C-alpha atoms as an extended CHARMM CRD file, in Angstrom:
* protein
*
       284  EXT
         1         1  UNK       CA            -11.9280000000        0.7080000000        5.4100000000  PROA      1               0.0000000000
         2         2  UNK       CA            -10.7530000000       -0.3670000000        8.8510000000  PROA      2               0.0000000000
         3         3  UNK       CA            -11.8890000000        0.5240000000       12.3500000000  PROA      3               0.0000000000
         4         4  UNK       CA             -9.4160000000        1.6950000000       14.9300000000  PROA      4               0.0000000000
         5         5  UNK       CA             -9.6640000000       -0.2070000000       18.1600000000  PROA      5               0.0000000000
         6         6  UNK       CA             -9.8670000000        1.3030000000       21.6360000000  PROA      6               0.0000000000
         7         7  UNK       CA             -6.1690000000        0.7970000000       22.3750000000  PROA      7               0.0000000000
         8         8  UNK       CA             -3.5370000000        3.4600000000       21.7280000000  PROA      8               0.0000000000
         9         9  UNK       CA             -0.8400000000        3.3450000000       19.1110000000  PROA      9               0.0000000000
        10        10  UNK       CA              2.5050000000        1.8150000000       20.0500000000  PROA      10              0.0000000000
        11        11  UNK       CA              5.9120000000        2.8170000000       18.7100000000  PROA      11              0.0000000000
        12        12  UNK       CA              9.3220000000        1.1760000000       18.4780000000  PROA      12              0.0000000000
        13        13  UNK       CA             12.5510000000        2.8650000000       17.3850000000  PROA      13              0.0000000000
        14        14  UNK       CA             15.2520000000        0.4550000000       16.2620000000  PROA      14              0.0000000000
        15        15  UNK       CA             13.4660000000       -2.3260000000       18.1160000000  PROA      15              0.0000000000
        16        16  UNK       CA             12.9670000000       -0.4700000000       21.4130000000  PROA      16              0.0000000000
        17        17  UNK       CA              9.6760000000        0.9600000000       22.6620000000  PROA      17              0.0000000000
        18        18  UNK       CA              9.6670000000        4.7330000000       22.3790000000  PROA      18              0.0000000000
        19        19  UNK       CA              7.4760000000        7.8060000000       22.7190000000  PROA      19              0.0000000000
        20        20  UNK       CA              9.8260000000       10.2510000000       21.0050000000  PROA      20              0.0000000000
        21        21  UNK       CA             11.8700000000       10.5890000000       17.8250000000  PROA      21              0.0000000000
        22        22  UNK       CA             15.4810000000       11.7250000000       17.4780000000  PROA      22              0.0000000000
        23        23  UNK       CA             16.2430000000       14.9500000000       15.6280000000  PROA      23              0.0000000000
        24        24  UNK       CA             17.5670000000       15.9450000000       13.1740000000  PROA      24              0.0000000000
        25        25  UNK       CA             15.9180000000       13.4730000000       10.7940000000  PROA      25              0.0000000000
        26        26  UNK       CA             16.4540000000       13.2690000000        7.0560000000  PROA      26              0.0000000000
        27        27  UNK       CA             13.1050000000       11.5350000000        6.8440000000  PROA      27              0.0000000000
        28        28  UNK       CA             11.4880000000       14.6140000000        8.3920000000  PROA      28              0.0000000000
        29        29  UNK       CA             13.6620000000       17.1460000000        6.5460000000  PROA      29              0.0000000000
        30        30  UNK       CA             13.7080000000       15.6410000000        3.0400000000  PROA      30              0.0000000000
        31        31  UNK       CA             11.3870000000       12.6440000000        2.9740000000  PROA      31              0.0000000000
        32        32  UNK       CA             14.5950000000       10.6380000000        2.6270000000  PROA      32              0.0000000000
        33        33  UNK       CA             13.4230000000        7.1330000000        3.3160000000  PROA      33              0.0000000000
        34        34  UNK       CA             10.8960000000        4.3790000000        2.7130000000  PROA      34              0.0000000000
        35        35  UNK       CA              7.9310000000        2.7920000000        4.4040000000  PROA      35              0.0000000000
        36        36  UNK       CA              5.8800000000       -0.3800000000        4.3390000000  PROA      36              0.0000000000
        37        37  UNK       CA              2.4210000000       -0.8280000000        5.8580000000  PROA      37              0.0000000000
        38        38  UNK       CA              1.5840000000       -4.3690000000        6.9200000000  PROA      38              0.0000000000
        39        39  UNK       CA             -1.5330000000       -6.0010000000        8.2770000000  PROA      39              0.0000000000
        40        40  UNK       CA             -1.2810000000       -8.0930000000       11.4450000000  PROA      40              0.0000000000
        41        41  UNK       CA             -3.8750000000      -10.8410000000       11.7160000000  PROA      41              0.0000000000
        42        42  UNK       CA             -3.9020000000      -13.2990000000       14.6200000000  PROA      42              0.0000000000
        43        43  UNK       CA             -0.1490000000      -12.9470000000       15.0970000000  PROA      43              0.0000000000
        44        44  UNK       CA              0.6820000000      -13.1960000000       11.3620000000  PROA      44              0.0000000000
        45        45  UNK       CA              2.1850000000      -10.3620000000        9.3510000000  PROA      45              0.0000000000
        46        46  UNK       CA              0.4200000000      -10.8260000000        6.0250000000  PROA      46              0.0000000000
        47        47  UNK       CA              2.6210000000      -10.8480000000        2.9030000000  PROA      47              0.0000000000
        48        48  UNK       CA              5.6940000000      -10.1310000000        5.0220000000  PROA      48              0.0000000000
        49        49  UNK       CA              8.1560000000      -11.4420000000        2.4270000000  PROA      49              0.0000000000
        50        50  UNK       CA              6.5880000000       -9.3500000000       -0.3380000000  PROA      50              0.0000000000
        51        51  UNK       CA              6.8620000000       -6.2150000000        1.7910000000  PROA      51              0.0000000000
        52        52  UNK       CA             10.4910000000       -6.9580000000        2.6080000000  PROA      52              0.0000000000
        53        53  UNK       CA             11.2830000000       -7.5820000000       -1.0680000000  PROA      53              0.0000000000
        54        54  UNK       CA              9.8870000000       -4.1880000000       -2.0420000000  PROA      54              0.0000000000
        55        55  UNK       CA             11.7490000000       -2.5890000000        0.8670000000  PROA      55              0.0000000000
        56        56  UNK       CA             14.9900000000       -4.1800000000       -0.3390000000  PROA      56              0.0000000000
        57        57  UNK       CA             14.3890000000       -2.7420000000       -3.8100000000  PROA      57              0.0000000000
        58        58  UNK       CA             13.8270000000        0.6990000000       -2.3180000000  PROA      58              0.0000000000
        59        59  UNK       CA             16.9380000000        0.5320000000       -0.1190000000  PROA      59              0.0000000000
        60        60  UNK       CA             19.0150000000       -0.3440000000       -3.1540000000  PROA      60              0.0000000000
        61        61  UNK       CA             17.5930000000        2.4080000000       -5.3300000000  PROA      61              0.0000000000
        62        62  UNK       CA             17.8830000000        5.1180000000       -2.6700000000  PROA      62              0.0000000000
        63        63  UNK       CA             21.3340000000        3.8350000000       -1.6740000000  PROA      63              0.0000000000
        64        64  UNK       CA             20.3610000000        3.5150000000        1.9750000000  PROA      64              0.0000000000
        65        65  UNK       CA             22.5860000000        1.0510000000        3.8930000000  PROA      65              0.0000000000
        66        66  UNK       CA             21.0800000000       -2.4340000000        3.9910000000  PROA      66              0.0000000000
        67        67  UNK       CA             18.9230000000       -2.8760000000        7.0770000000  PROA      67              0.0000000000
        68        68  UNK       CA             16.7000000000       -5.6640000000        5.8090000000  PROA      68              0.0000000000
        69        69  UNK       CA             17.5960000000       -8.2760000000        8.4920000000  PROA      69              0.0000000000
        70        70  UNK       CA             17.0500000000       -5.7030000000       11.2480000000  PROA      70              0.0000000000
        71        71  UNK       CA             13.7760000000       -4.5860000000        9.6760000000  PROA      71              0.0000000000
        72        72  UNK       CA             12.5550000000       -8.1750000000        9.6170000000  PROA      72              0.0000000000
        73        73  UNK       CA             13.4960000000       -8.8540000000       13.2330000000  PROA      73              0.0000000000
        74        74  UNK       CA             11.9490000000       -5.5730000000       14.4350000000  PROA      74              0.0000000000
        75        75  UNK       CA              8.6650000000       -6.3200000000       12.6780000000  PROA      75              0.0000000000
        76        76  UNK       CA              8.4990000000       -9.8560000000       14.0350000000  PROA      76              0.0000000000
        77        77  UNK       CA              9.3330000000       -8.6290000000       17.5410000000  PROA      77              0.0000000000
        78        78  UNK       CA              6.6540000000       -5.9220000000       17.4070000000  PROA      78              0.0000000000
        79        79  UNK       CA              4.0830000000       -8.4390000000       16.1680000000  PROA      79              0.0000000000
        80        80  UNK       CA              4.9870000000      -10.7750000000       19.0360000000  PROA      80              0.0000000000
        81        81  UNK       CA              4.5950000000       -7.9790000000       21.5980000000  PROA      81              0.0000000000
        82        82  UNK       CA              1.1910000000       -7.0680000000       20.2050000000  PROA      82              0.0000000000
        83        83  UNK       CA              0.0580000000      -10.6800000000       20.2800000000  PROA      83              0.0000000000
        84        84  UNK       CA              1.2810000000      -11.0330000000       23.8670000000  PROA      84              0.0000000000
        85        85  UNK       CA             -0.8520000000       -7.9920000000       24.7220000000  PROA      85              0.0000000000
        86        86  UNK       CA             -3.9030000000       -9.7700000000       23.2040000000  PROA      86              0.0000000000
        87        87  UNK       CA             -3.9670000000       -7.4650000000       20.1880000000  PROA      87              0.0000000000
        88        88  UNK       CA             -5.0380000000       -9.7600000000       17.3690000000  PROA      88              0.0000000000
        89        89  UNK       CA             -5.5440000000       -7.2200000000       14.5890000000  PROA      89              0.0000000000
        90        90  UNK       CA             -3.4290000000       -4.1810000000       13.8050000000  PROA      90              0.0000000000
        91        91  UNK       CA             -1.5980000000       -2.2350000000       11.1470000000  PROA      91              0.0000000000
        92        92  UNK       CA              2.1630000000       -1.9360000000       11.4260000000  PROA      92              0.0000000000
        93        93  UNK       CA              3.9060000000        0.8240000000        9.5380000000  PROA      93              0.0000000000
        94        94  UNK       CA              7.6500000000        0.4040000000        9.2170000000  PROA      94              0.0000000000
        95        95  UNK       CA              9.4570000000        3.6370000000        8.3390000000  PROA      95              0.0000000000
        96        96  UNK       CA             13.1110000000        3.4890000000        7.3320000000  PROA      96              0.0000000000
        97        97  UNK       CA             14.7320000000        6.9310000000        7.3520000000  PROA      97              0.0000000000
        98        98  UNK       CA             18.2980000000        7.5880000000        6.2960000000  PROA      98              0.0000000000
        99        99  UNK       CA             20.4400000000        8.3800000000        9.3190000000  PROA      99              0.0000000000
       100       100  UNK       CA             21.1450000000       12.0000000000       10.2320000000  PROA      100             0.0000000000
       101       101  UNK       CA             23.9890000000       13.7670000000        8.4310000000  PROA      101             0.0000000000
       102       102  UNK       CA             25.2770000000       17.3070000000        8.3000000000  PROA      102             0.0000000000
       103       103  UNK       CA             23.3030000000       20.1300000000        6.7740000000  PROA      103             0.0000000000
       104       104  UNK       CA             22.4010000000       19.7450000000        3.1000000000  PROA      104             0.0000000000
       105       105  UNK       CA             21.1110000000       17.0920000000        0.7320000000  PROA      105             0.0000000000
       106       106  UNK       CA             24.2910000000       15.0340000000        0.4230000000  PROA      106             0.0000000000
       107       107  UNK       CA             23.8020000000       11.6730000000        2.1760000000  PROA      107             0.0000000000
       108       108  UNK       CA             26.4030000000        9.8570000000        4.2400000000  PROA      108             0.0000000000
       109       109  UNK       CA             26.6270000000        6.2840000000        2.9020000000  PROA      109             0.0000000000
       110       110  UNK       CA             27.9430000000        4.9900000000        6.2410000000  PROA      110             0.0000000000
       111       111  UNK       CA             25.2730000000        6.3980000000        8.5660000000  PROA      111             0.0000000000
       112       112  UNK       CA             22.9510000000        3.7140000000        9.9010000000  PROA      112             0.0000000000
       113       113  UNK       CA             19.2540000000        4.2630000000        9.0830000000  PROA      113             0.0000000000
       114       114  UNK       CA             16.5520000000        4.7070000000       11.6950000000  PROA      114             0.0000000000
       115       115  UNK       CA             13.7650000000        2.1340000000       11.8870000000  PROA      115             0.0000000000
       116       116  UNK       CA             10.4510000000        3.2810000000       13.3250000000  PROA      116             0.0000000000
       117       117  UNK       CA              7.4570000000        0.9620000000       13.7070000000  PROA      117             0.0000000000
       118       118  UNK       CA              4.0340000000        2.4420000000       14.4790000000  PROA      118             0.0000000000
       119       119  UNK       CA              1.3280000000       -0.0790000000       15.3830000000  PROA      119             0.0000000000
       120       120  UNK       CA             -2.3680000000        0.8030000000       15.3680000000  PROA      120             0.0000000000
       121       121  UNK       CA             -4.7310000000       -1.7790000000       16.9150000000  PROA      121             0.0000000000
       122       122  UNK       CA             -7.8560000000       -2.5020000000       14.8680000000  PROA      122             0.0000000000
       123       123  UNK       CA            -11.2500000000       -3.8030000000       15.8910000000  PROA      123             0.0000000000
       124       124  UNK       CA            -11.9500000000       -5.7340000000       12.6840000000  PROA      124             0.0000000000
       125       125  UNK       CA            -10.1870000000       -8.7830000000       11.2390000000  PROA      125             0.0000000000
       126       126  UNK       CA             -8.0210000000       -8.5540000000        8.1560000000  PROA      126             0.0000000000
       127       127  UNK       CA             -9.6460000000       -8.7710000000        4.7390000000  PROA      127             0.0000000000
       128       128  UNK       CA            -13.2100000000       -9.6330000000        5.8220000000  PROA      128             0.0000000000
       129       129  UNK       CA            -15.3860000000      -11.7990000000        3.5490000000  PROA      129             0.0000000000
       130       130  UNK       CA            -17.6030000000       -8.8350000000        2.6910000000  PROA      130             0.0000000000
       131       131  UNK       CA            -16.6190000000       -5.2980000000        1.7800000000  PROA      131             0.0000000000
       132       132  UNK       CA            -18.7450000000       -2.2490000000        0.9740000000  PROA      132             0.0000000000
       133       133  UNK       CA            -18.2260000000       -1.0790000000       -2.6310000000  PROA      133             0.0000000000
       134       134  UNK       CA            -16.2070000000        2.0970000000       -3.1450000000  PROA      134             0.0000000000
       135       135  UNK       CA            -17.2520000000        5.2640000000       -4.9420000000  PROA      135             0.0000000000
       136       136  UNK       CA            -14.6410000000        6.8600000000       -7.2090000000  PROA      136             0.0000000000
       137       137  UNK       CA            -14.2700000000       10.1390000000       -9.0650000000  PROA      137             0.0000000000
       138       138  UNK       CA            -11.5630000000       11.7700000000      -11.1670000000  PROA      138             0.0000000000
       139       139  UNK       CA             -9.0040000000       14.3130000000       -9.9640000000  PROA      139             0.0000000000
       140       140  UNK       CA             -7.1530000000       17.2210000000      -11.5320000000  PROA      140             0.0000000000
       141       141  UNK       CA             -4.0270000000       16.0730000000       -9.6740000000  PROA      141             0.0000000000
       142       142  UNK       CA             -1.6810000000       14.1160000000      -11.9690000000  PROA      142             0.0000000000
       143       143  UNK       CA              1.0660000000       11.7710000000      -10.8180000000  PROA      143             0.0000000000
       144       144  UNK       CA              4.5550000000       12.9690000000      -11.7220000000  PROA      144             0.0000000000
       145       145  UNK       CA              6.7270000000       10.7940000000      -13.9380000000  PROA      145             0.0000000000
       146       146  UNK       CA              9.8670000000        9.5650000000      -12.1530000000  PROA      146             0.0000000000
       147       147  UNK       CA             11.1050000000        6.1200000000      -13.2410000000  PROA      147             0.0000000000
       148       148  UNK       CA             13.8560000000        6.1760000000      -10.6040000000  PROA      148             0.0000000000
       149       149  UNK       CA             11.2260000000        5.9890000000       -7.8690000000  PROA      149             0.0000000000
       150       150  UNK       CA              8.4490000000        4.0270000000       -9.5560000000  PROA      150             0.0000000000
       151       151  UNK       CA              7.0420000000        1.0620000000       -7.6680000000  PROA      151             0.0000000000
       152       152  UNK       CA              8.5990000000        1.7110000000       -4.2580000000  PROA      152             0.0000000000
       153       153  UNK       CA              7.0280000000        3.3680000000       -1.2170000000  PROA      153             0.0000000000
       154       154  UNK       CA              9.2530000000        6.3650000000       -0.5510000000  PROA      154             0.0000000000
       155       155  UNK       CA              8.3270000000        8.9060000000        2.1050000000  PROA      155             0.0000000000
       156       156  UNK       CA              7.2370000000       11.6400000000       -0.3130000000  PROA      156             0.0000000000
       157       157  UNK       CA              3.4360000000       11.2020000000       -0.3700000000  PROA      157             0.0000000000
       158       158  UNK       CA              2.2000000000       14.7020000000       -1.2110000000  PROA      158             0.0000000000
       159       159  UNK       CA              0.4780000000       13.4660000000       -4.3580000000  PROA      159             0.0000000000
       160       160  UNK       CA             -1.5180000000       10.9810000000       -2.2900000000  PROA      160             0.0000000000
       161       161  UNK       CA             -2.3680000000       13.7140000000        0.2480000000  PROA      161             0.0000000000
       162       162  UNK       CA             -3.7230000000       15.9070000000       -2.5600000000  PROA      162             0.0000000000
       163       163  UNK       CA             -5.6910000000       13.0060000000       -4.0400000000  PROA      163             0.0000000000
       164       164  UNK       CA             -7.1970000000       12.1800000000       -0.6350000000  PROA      164             0.0000000000
       165       165  UNK       CA             -8.1560000000       15.8160000000       -0.0980000000  PROA      165             0.0000000000
       166       166  UNK       CA             -9.7500000000       15.9060000000       -3.5560000000  PROA      166             0.0000000000
       167       167  UNK       CA            -11.7630000000       12.7380000000       -2.8150000000  PROA      167             0.0000000000
       168       168  UNK       CA            -12.9410000000       14.2270000000        0.4690000000  PROA      168             0.0000000000
       169       169  UNK       CA            -14.0530000000       17.4580000000       -1.2150000000  PROA      169             0.0000000000
       170       170  UNK       CA            -16.0160000000       15.4490000000       -3.8120000000  PROA      170             0.0000000000
       171       171  UNK       CA            -17.6480000000       13.2280000000       -1.2060000000  PROA      171             0.0000000000
       172       172  UNK       CA            -16.2940000000        9.9660000000       -2.6350000000  PROA      172             0.0000000000
       173       173  UNK       CA            -14.1220000000        7.2180000000       -1.1610000000  PROA      173             0.0000000000
       174       174  UNK       CA            -11.1920000000        7.7000000000       -3.5400000000  PROA      174             0.0000000000
       175       175  UNK       CA            -10.1700000000        9.0120000000       -6.9490000000  PROA      175             0.0000000000
       176       176  UNK       CA             -8.6890000000        7.4680000000      -10.0620000000  PROA      176             0.0000000000
       177       177  UNK       CA             -5.0760000000        8.6870000000      -10.1870000000  PROA      177             0.0000000000
       178       178  UNK       CA             -3.8600000000        9.5340000000      -13.6990000000  PROA      178             0.0000000000
       179       179  UNK       CA             -0.3780000000       10.0480000000      -15.1120000000  PROA      179             0.0000000000
       180       180  UNK       CA              0.7750000000       13.0460000000      -17.1390000000  PROA      180             0.0000000000
       181       181  UNK       CA             -0.7050000000       11.5220000000      -20.3010000000  PROA      181             0.0000000000
       182       182  UNK       CA             -4.1180000000       11.0680000000      -18.6560000000  PROA      182             0.0000000000
       183       183  UNK       CA             -3.8780000000        7.2830000000      -18.3370000000  PROA      183             0.0000000000
       184       184  UNK       CA             -5.2110000000        5.7000000000      -15.1570000000  PROA      184             0.0000000000
       185       185  UNK       CA             -2.4440000000        4.3790000000      -12.8940000000  PROA      185             0.0000000000
       186       186  UNK       CA             -4.1950000000        3.5220000000       -9.6370000000  PROA      186             0.0000000000
       187       187  UNK       CA             -6.4460000000        4.9960000000       -7.0150000000  PROA      187             0.0000000000
       188       188  UNK       CA             -5.0830000000        7.2980000000       -4.3520000000  PROA      188             0.0000000000
       189       189  UNK       CA             -4.8940000000        4.6080000000       -1.6810000000  PROA      189             0.0000000000
       190       190  UNK       CA             -4.1720000000        1.4780000000       -3.6720000000  PROA      190             0.0000000000
       191       191  UNK       CA             -4.0400000000       -0.3330000000       -6.9710000000  PROA      191             0.0000000000
       192       192  UNK       CA             -6.8520000000       -0.7430000000       -9.4710000000  PROA      192             0.0000000000
       193       193  UNK       CA             -8.0810000000       -3.7450000000      -11.4760000000  PROA      193             0.0000000000
       194       194  UNK       CA            -10.5840000000       -4.0760000000      -14.3080000000  PROA      194             0.0000000000
       195       195  UNK       CA            -12.5250000000       -7.1900000000      -15.2530000000  PROA      195             0.0000000000
       196       196  UNK       CA            -13.1000000000       -7.4830000000      -19.0080000000  PROA      196             0.0000000000
       197       197  UNK       CA            -15.0460000000      -10.6140000000      -19.8510000000  PROA      197             0.0000000000
       198       198  UNK       CA            -13.1000000000      -13.4960000000      -18.3080000000  PROA      198             0.0000000000
       199       199  UNK       CA             -9.8150000000      -11.5340000000      -18.0840000000  PROA      199             0.0000000000
       200       200  UNK       CA             -8.3920000000       -9.1760000000      -15.4630000000  PROA      200             0.0000000000
       201       201  UNK       CA             -6.3220000000       -6.0960000000      -16.3380000000  PROA      201             0.0000000000
       202       202  UNK       CA             -4.4270000000       -3.7040000000      -14.0950000000  PROA      202             0.0000000000
       203       203  UNK       CA             -2.7160000000       -0.4720000000      -15.1660000000  PROA      203             0.0000000000
       204       204  UNK       CA              0.9520000000       -0.8820000000      -16.0420000000  PROA      204             0.0000000000
       205       205  UNK       CA              3.3000000000        0.7140000000      -13.4900000000  PROA      205             0.0000000000
       206       206  UNK       CA              6.0920000000        2.1550000000      -15.6260000000  PROA      206             0.0000000000
       207       207  UNK       CA              6.7800000000        5.8260000000      -14.8750000000  PROA      207             0.0000000000
       208       208  UNK       CA              4.8100000000        6.4300000000      -11.6840000000  PROA      208             0.0000000000
       209       209  UNK       CA              2.7390000000        4.5880000000       -9.0990000000  PROA      209             0.0000000000
       210       210  UNK       CA              3.3190000000        1.8660000000       -6.5270000000  PROA      210             0.0000000000
       211       211  UNK       CA              3.5600000000       -1.8580000000       -7.1540000000  PROA      211             0.0000000000
       212       212  UNK       CA              1.3890000000       -2.9310000000       -4.2480000000  PROA      212             0.0000000000
       213       213  UNK       CA              2.0520000000       -6.2070000000       -2.4780000000  PROA      213             0.0000000000
       214       214  UNK       CA             -1.5320000000       -7.4460000000       -2.9000000000  PROA      214             0.0000000000
       215       215  UNK       CA             -1.4240000000       -6.4000000000       -6.5690000000  PROA      215             0.0000000000
       216       216  UNK       CA              1.7250000000       -8.4430000000       -7.1510000000  PROA      216             0.0000000000
       217       217  UNK       CA              0.3510000000      -11.4260000000       -5.2290000000  PROA      217             0.0000000000
       218       218  UNK       CA             -2.7990000000      -11.4470000000       -7.3260000000  PROA      218             0.0000000000
       219       219  UNK       CA             -0.8520000000      -11.1830000000      -10.5820000000  PROA      219             0.0000000000
       220       220  UNK       CA              1.7600000000      -13.8120000000       -9.7850000000  PROA      220             0.0000000000
       221       221  UNK       CA             -0.1120000000      -16.3080000000       -7.6210000000  PROA      221             0.0000000000
       222       222  UNK       CA             -3.8510000000      -15.9790000000       -7.0600000000  PROA      222             0.0000000000
       223       223  UNK       CA             -5.1420000000      -15.2010000000      -10.5640000000  PROA      223             0.0000000000
       224       224  UNK       CA             -2.9060000000      -17.7760000000      -12.3210000000  PROA      224             0.0000000000
       225       225  UNK       CA             -3.9360000000      -20.3310000000       -9.6810000000  PROA      225             0.0000000000
       226       226  UNK       CA             -7.5620000000      -19.7310000000      -10.6460000000  PROA      226             0.0000000000
       227       227  UNK       CA             -6.6760000000      -19.9800000000      -14.3650000000  PROA      227             0.0000000000
       228       228  UNK       CA             -7.7820000000      -16.3810000000      -14.8600000000  PROA      228             0.0000000000
       229       229  UNK       CA             -5.9510000000      -14.5070000000      -17.6140000000  PROA      229             0.0000000000
       230       230  UNK       CA             -4.3440000000      -11.3700000000      -16.1780000000  PROA      230             0.0000000000
       231       231  UNK       CA             -2.2020000000       -8.6300000000      -17.6710000000  PROA      231             0.0000000000
       232       232  UNK       CA             -0.7660000000       -5.1580000000      -17.1760000000  PROA      232             0.0000000000
       233       233  UNK       CA             -1.7920000000       -2.6440000000      -19.8130000000  PROA      233             0.0000000000
       234       234  UNK       CA             -2.6280000000        0.9720000000      -20.5690000000  PROA      234             0.0000000000
       235       235  UNK       CA             -5.9730000000        1.9710000000      -19.0510000000  PROA      235             0.0000000000
       236       236  UNK       CA             -7.8490000000        5.0570000000      -20.2130000000  PROA      236             0.0000000000
       237       237  UNK       CA            -10.8210000000        6.6150000000      -18.4540000000  PROA      237             0.0000000000
       238       238  UNK       CA            -13.0860000000        5.2540000000      -21.1870000000  PROA      238             0.0000000000
       239       239  UNK       CA            -11.6930000000        1.7580000000      -20.7180000000  PROA      239             0.0000000000
       240       240  UNK       CA            -12.2980000000        2.0030000000      -16.9880000000  PROA      240             0.0000000000
       241       241  UNK       CA            -15.8690000000        3.1270000000      -17.5630000000  PROA      241             0.0000000000
       242       242  UNK       CA            -16.4410000000        0.2170000000      -19.9320000000  PROA      242             0.0000000000
       243       243  UNK       CA            -15.1830000000       -2.5050000000      -17.5880000000  PROA      243             0.0000000000
       244       244  UNK       CA            -17.5190000000       -5.3040000000      -16.5210000000  PROA      244             0.0000000000
       245       245  UNK       CA            -16.2640000000       -5.0090000000      -12.9480000000  PROA      245             0.0000000000
       246       246  UNK       CA            -13.7020000000       -2.8860000000      -11.0950000000  PROA      246             0.0000000000
       247       247  UNK       CA            -11.9380000000       -3.4710000000       -7.7920000000  PROA      247             0.0000000000
       248       248  UNK       CA             -9.1370000000       -1.9710000000       -5.7350000000  PROA      248             0.0000000000
       249       249  UNK       CA             -6.4100000000       -3.5160000000       -3.6170000000  PROA      249             0.0000000000
       250       250  UNK       CA             -3.9780000000       -2.5940000000       -0.8940000000  PROA      250             0.0000000000
       251       251  UNK       CA             -2.3440000000       -4.3000000000        2.0620000000  PROA      251             0.0000000000
       252       252  UNK       CA             -4.9740000000       -3.1100000000        4.5440000000  PROA      252             0.0000000000
       253       253  UNK       CA             -8.1760000000       -3.7480000000        2.5690000000  PROA      253             0.0000000000
       254       254  UNK       CA             -7.1360000000       -6.7730000000        0.5600000000  PROA      254             0.0000000000
       255       255  UNK       CA             -9.6640000000       -6.6240000000       -2.3040000000  PROA      255             0.0000000000
       256       256  UNK       CA            -12.5450000000       -4.1400000000       -2.3270000000  PROA      256             0.0000000000
       257       257  UNK       CA            -15.0960000000       -3.7560000000       -5.1580000000  PROA      257             0.0000000000
       258       258  UNK       CA            -15.8910000000       -0.4590000000       -6.8350000000  PROA      258             0.0000000000
       259       259  UNK       CA            -19.5950000000        0.2990000000       -6.9550000000  PROA      259             0.0000000000
       260       260  UNK       CA            -19.4840000000        3.6400000000       -8.7450000000  PROA      260             0.0000000000
       261       261  UNK       CA            -17.1100000000        5.6520000000      -10.9350000000  PROA      261             0.0000000000
       262       262  UNK       CA            -18.5960000000        8.9350000000      -12.1140000000  PROA      262             0.0000000000
       263       263  UNK       CA            -21.9770000000        7.9790000000      -13.6490000000  PROA      263             0.0000000000
       264       264  UNK       CA            -21.0660000000        4.3060000000      -14.1150000000  PROA      264             0.0000000000
       265       265  UNK       CA            -22.3700000000        1.8580000000      -11.5160000000  PROA      265             0.0000000000
       266       266  UNK       CA            -21.6140000000       -1.8100000000      -10.8390000000  PROA      266             0.0000000000
       267       267  UNK       CA            -23.9980000000       -3.8400000000       -8.6700000000  PROA      267             0.0000000000
       268       268  UNK       CA            -22.3880000000       -7.2670000000       -9.1030000000  PROA      268             0.0000000000
       269       269  UNK       CA            -18.8220000000       -8.0830000000       -8.0510000000  PROA      269             0.0000000000
       270       270  UNK       CA            -18.2200000000      -11.8140000000       -8.6180000000  PROA      270             0.0000000000
       271       271  UNK       CA            -14.4800000000      -11.5470000000       -9.3530000000  PROA      271             0.0000000000
       272       272  UNK       CA            -13.6580000000       -9.4140000000       -6.3270000000  PROA      272             0.0000000000
       273       273  UNK       CA            -15.7680000000      -11.7030000000       -4.1260000000  PROA      273             0.0000000000
       274       274  UNK       CA            -13.8320000000      -14.7260000000       -5.4000000000  PROA      274             0.0000000000
       275       275  UNK       CA            -10.4490000000      -13.0590000000       -4.9830000000  PROA      275             0.0000000000
       276       276  UNK       CA            -11.2260000000      -11.8410000000       -1.4790000000  PROA      276             0.0000000000
       277       277  UNK       CA            -12.1240000000      -15.3850000000       -0.4710000000  PROA      277             0.0000000000
       278       278  UNK       CA             -8.9330000000      -16.7190000000       -2.0570000000  PROA      278             0.0000000000
       279       279  UNK       CA             -6.7890000000      -14.1580000000       -0.2690000000  PROA      279             0.0000000000
       280       280  UNK       CA             -8.2980000000      -15.1200000000        3.0620000000  PROA      280             0.0000000000
       281       281  UNK       CA             -7.6620000000      -18.7780000000        2.3080000000  PROA      281             0.0000000000
       282       282  UNK       CA             -4.1110000000      -18.7950000000        1.0020000000  PROA      282             0.0000000000
       283       283  UNK       CA             -2.2590000000      -15.5870000000        1.9110000000  PROA      283             0.0000000000
       284       284  UNK       CA              1.1500000000      -16.3420000000        3.4520000000  PROA      284             0.0000000000
């Protein structure tokens, strides 16, 4: 969805430029940590507060020592360095890994976490006014049910790796991710929305899945501001196929229409066009 620019990635560890990572790492060993991926646009970190709020939720649930103020300052500092280097558009991935402890799973509640920021310059601006429609298929991979981890972006992403590999094998952009009951939860790389008449519906995130920052912003701010009825509900494959319009969201794309799901095709995307324009106009 985005084009990498000609400039190399840059990395910061705990606020300092780095080209190496300390070992041992519980993030590497156990996936013991969290991450947030933000879009930098003309010096602005889009939806920064929403990302930090989700990070705070994850820190609390994983019982990782609070590093929210440091995370904020490191992100802002990295964004400033990129802007000073005339890098206007980039992705910034903040990884928070629990600090190293002795051998075994038991965490040390007093060990300070490690904060790694990886910045990838991009050639294209954030959330452009036009976006090519996505093609979707189904996948045999089902998302595991784990309410203790639902909504947050923890480091264990093997399900998403399998979904991405499945999409690649099928020659489509992404797949509809289903839970253990066969209900649609999301796509592999973002959240999913259906347009039904004048209303917008997105799958409820209860036992699995990620509550994306763009998803939450649409539900709480953009759609109500447009007086569009919106809700979270159960979404079956048949309901998805019967939608008047379908679109996907994440922090890098913004809003992207779906043009095809299995044999169903959509050629008109008025809601996603409207929402993409609204995001560009009012995103904090």
